[in-house]
N, C-alpha and C positions, 0 to 999 in steps of 0.2 A: 652832406657832411658825414653822417653816420647812417649806414643802412643795416637793418636787422633782417635776417632771413631765418624763418622758423621752419622746422620740419618735425615729422614724427607723429602727428595727430592721426586719428582714424577711429574706426569702430572696434570695440573690444567687448567681450563678455565680462560680466561682473566677476570679480576675483582675479582677472587677468592683469598683465602688466602692459605699460606703454612707456616709451622714452621719448621725451621732447628734446630737441636741440635748437639753439639759437646762435647763429654766427654773426658777429658784428664786423663791419668793414667800412672803409672810407678814410677820411682824414683824421684818424684817431690819434690823440696824443696820450691820453690815459683813460682807463676805465675804473670807476669807483665801484659802486654797488651794481649788482645784476640781479634780476628777479623775474618771477613769473606771477602774473595775475590771471584771473579768470572772470568771465561774465556768463552766468547761466540765464536762460530765458526768464524774463520778468524780474531779474534781480540786478542789484548794483554790482559793479566790478569790485572784486576783493583780492587782497594779497594772498597768494598761495605760499610762496617761499621766496626768500631773498638771501643773498650771500655777499659779504663785503669783499673788498680787495684782499683783506687779510685772512679770509676764509671763515669768518663767523657767519653762522646761519640763523635764520628765523623762519618759523613755520606757522601757518594757521593751525589752530587747534584741531580742526576737522581733518587735517592730513598728517598730523604728527604720527610717526611710527610707520607710515605707509609710503610717503614720498621722501625723496632725497634730492637735494639740489647740490650741484657741483659746478666747477668752472675750470676751464683750461686757459690760463692767461696767455700762453704762447699762441693759442689759436683764437683768442678773443671770443670764446664760445662758452655758453652756459647750458647746462643740461638739467632736466628734471626727470628723474626716474620715478615712475608711478607704479606702485604695486598694490595688490588687493583693491583694485578699483571698484567703486560702487556706482550705481546709477546716478546718485546725487553729485558725482564728480563730472557729470556731463556739462560741458560748457565750451565756450571759445576761450582758449588760453593765449595770453599775450605775453611776449617777452618785453622786459623793460631794462634799459641800461642807462646808467648815469655816467656821462663821459665828457671829456674835454677834447676839443679838436685842435689841430696843430696851429691854426692861426688865432686861437683864443685860449691859450693854455690855462688861464686862471678862471675861466668861466665854465662851469659844468652845467650840462642840460640833460633832461630826460629824453630818451628816444624810445620809440615803441615799434614793435613788430606788427605785421599785418593781421596776426591772429591765426590760430590753427584749431580746427574743431576736434574735440574729443567727445565721443559718444560711447557711453557704457550701457550695454543692454542687460536687462535682468533675466 
């Protein structure tokens, strides 16, 4: 129905930048909110940033001022620009999209990417 492909993770030194991308494809009728979550070793998954279809954004306190979420509606893609990375940002980052598909336009569901590892070395 909806497939999400993430890219951009990797190893970076503390203070450096990384940019994550997540492209949605499939039988998409509409996309509502898009966001990024992360799960660090031994911790629960947490919301990092989210953006609505209208462009309103929401960030975890721990990343405010360092991370920026954006979306390209024409490409069904969401981005996460991460600057001033810290070792505590190390985690698997997951893309999340709330979307409706063409054969069920009134029902929205959450879809998840496979996850991309971000490792920040000190």
